[in-house]
C-alpha positions, 0 to 999 in steps of 0.5 A: 500500500502506498500512502502519500499526501498530495497536498499540504496539511490544514493550517490556520483554519478561520484565517483568510486562506489555506494553502490547500485551497487551489481556487482562492486566486480565482475568487471575485469578492465583487460578485459575492452577495450577502446581507450581513457579515455578523457571525454570531449565532444570535444573528442567524436567520433560519426557517422554523418548523411548521405548525401541525395543529391542523393535523391534530384537529383533523384527528380529533374530528375523525375520532368524534365521528365528524367529517373527514378533515383536511388534515386526515385527507392529507395523511391518506394522500401521503400514503397513496403517494408513497405507493408511486414509482415517481415523486412529483414536486406538487405532492411534496410538503414544503421543506421544514428545516430545524429551528434557530435553536436546533441550528445553534445546538448543531453548531455547538455539537459539531464544534465540540466533535471536530474541535474549534480549529476545524470550524469557522464562521469567519467572514473571509471563509464564508465568502470563499465558500459562497461564490467564484468568478467563474460561476455562471449562476450566482447566489442571491442575497442571503444565500451564504453558509452559516458555518464552514467545517473541515473534517479529516476523514470518512468517519468525521464526515459521517459524524458531522452528517449525523449531527446535521441530520439530528437537527435538520440542518442542510449541508453543502459539500465543497472541494475545488470550488471550480464548478460553473453551474452554481453547484456549491451555492448554499441556497438554504444557508446551513453548513458547508462541509469543506473536504480539502483535508481529505487530500491523499492518495490512499492506495496504488495498485499498479498491476490492477491499474487502479488507485484509491483516493480521497475527494480533494486530490486534484487531477493534475496532482494525481497525474504527476504522482502517477507519471513515474509509474507510467500511468495516468488518470484519463479525465482532464477538466479545467485546472484546479478541479478535484476528484470529488467535484469531478465525480459530482458533475461526471465531468471529462475534458480533452481526453474524453474521446479516448478515455471517457468521462468520469462515469467510465473511470470510477470503479467504486466509491465510499459515500456518506449518506444524509443520516451519516450511514457509510456505504461502500458501493463496490470492491475493486474488480473491473467487472461485477454483475452483483446488485444495483450499480450504486457507483453509477448512481452517485457519479453525476449526482452533485452531492445531492444523494451522498458525500463521496469520501473515497474513490477507486479510480480506473487508470490507463497506461501512458502512451509510449509516444504522443504527437499533436496535429493542428489542422486548419479549415475554411469552414466549421462544417469541413472541420466537423466532417473530418471528425465524423470521418475519423470516428467512422474509420475507427481511428483511436485518437487521444483527443480531438479539440475544435477552436473557432476562428474567434478563439484563434484571433484572441490567442494571437491578439493577447500573445498567449503563445509563442506562435502565430496561428491561422485565424480559421476553424482549427482542429487539434488532435492528440495521437498516441502509440508507438512511433510506427503507429503514430506515423501511420495514423498521422498519414491517415488523418492527413488524408481524411482531412485533405479530403474534407478541404483542410487548408493546412496540416502541421504535426509535432516531431518532438516534445517541444513542438508538441507543447507549442502546438497544444499551447493554444488549447491550454490557454484558450479560456485565459486568452478569451478573458484577457482579450475581453478585458483589453478590447471591451471592458476591464471588468468584463465577465465571461459566461461559460456554458456547454452542450453536447450533440451527436457529431452529425449535428455539431456543425449546424448547432455551432454555426446557428449558435454563433450566428445568434451570438453575433446578431445579439451584439456579443463577442464570443469564442467556441471550443469543443471536445468534438470527438464526442460532440461536446462544445463550449461557448465563452460569451463576453458580457457586461454586468448590465447585459446579464439577463440578455446573455442568459436568454442567449444561452437558453436558446443555445441549450434549447437548440442542442436539446432540439437536435437530439442533444443534452443541456450539459456535456460535462459541467453538470446541472447545478441550479443553472440548468434545472429547467433544461434537464426537464426539457431534455429528459421529460417530467417523468424522468425528473420525477424519478430522480426526485423519488431516488433523492427522497428515498436516500435523503427524505429530509432534503438536507444534501445540497438542496435545490441542485439538479431539480426542485425539491420544494413546492413552495419555492418560486425560484428563490432557491 
């Protein structure tokens, strides 16, 4: 067994920053909204328990032979609802969380359980766990955690959840803080459970090609750790992402064309349920037909069903050699047709990335790389294997792209060239932001969103989206993991254009769904795409998800309001 900490230990809890918080530099205080900075428990506002007098009155009327009261009818109705295979929102009672007194007791017990150094109500830490610059959906005033806690292992996570369950206090899990759709917004206040002390590689099984890690291991650090063994972890989302959040959103990255998404790379999980129960979903075999696929249930659930504290991940052997090919086209259609032809030929490439002409212009204008690029629709393809295989694949891909009207084909002959050619993809997001700050407004914001469609629909959806963006006066760039039909629009906007850009993105998502696609390929649903999930899969499918949620978390404590609504009294304030 190999035990190795990838991140430095917890230090100075309650101060403005911690060394294990990779996203600190990205937090934008100007976009964090809150009502008060008072941290004392006496100033905490929290929902109180509802009055159940009507039920007791109904019972009394029934006992005396009177008419069946409304309360008794409701009780009967609930029994009927429990027999259903789905749970519709309007059949639920409004959420009832603990009283102010309950909240105080929970805080005191957690502080006693973890120790005061691992619990904080410091304003700086509350802010750091409330919002970030890159989120496209931001908390409303008052949507801030009341307490941040830092457990160190599975048992402590369980202990915290047992206390929160006892007092009916909502919990929001937090790891890297890099999510984009509002996944870590504390929509019901309560407690944010920061998992950054769970940051270790627990076990490496080289012969079995798997590794056991805790949730706050960053994927980049994991690959650095694995590199001397000739191994790698496949999914590679944005910098700073950690394994726990990657599991929560079932993200992927540039390598998805070869290695798949998180759903394809998680073998088993240790999960703490809402009441503190610890569940291990599976052991380490590559295949198993034993029982329900609980692992798959939790991957992509965004912390709404349980909190992941350990994960067994599938590993891959690093390619013996790897090169990068950069191919330019005059049209998006020629580029996507090339991708379709490569896929249909059965050619296995490591990554297939698309950058539009606007993106190439941004990269040139801000000088992000040492190279000057053709400002045309561009494919960047990673090809791996032995030298002979790479040579053969490069020839085949060049032939395919030539048939699809490519205007230029380059490929790397060594590691230095490879890094240079791939650099445009690495700096795509930062180049877009820098260009916007320089050419539009120093306070410019970027709306980052993604959809995925069948590859055959990709050119149509990208082109129509770009036309819509241009017609509405926005500047944008487009990048995509086009090997699996996933693309991102990066739309630059000012504060006063917020409503307009949201409508624009809504049309983009509708366009993808109407072309047999999905509202999100890898960012997850969060609060930002709840309405689009309903459009994509239909009411009965969402009601089935809600039924599963209530089976595992009947008090609706875990990451409330993410993926779908859970409160019939909610009129879009959560």
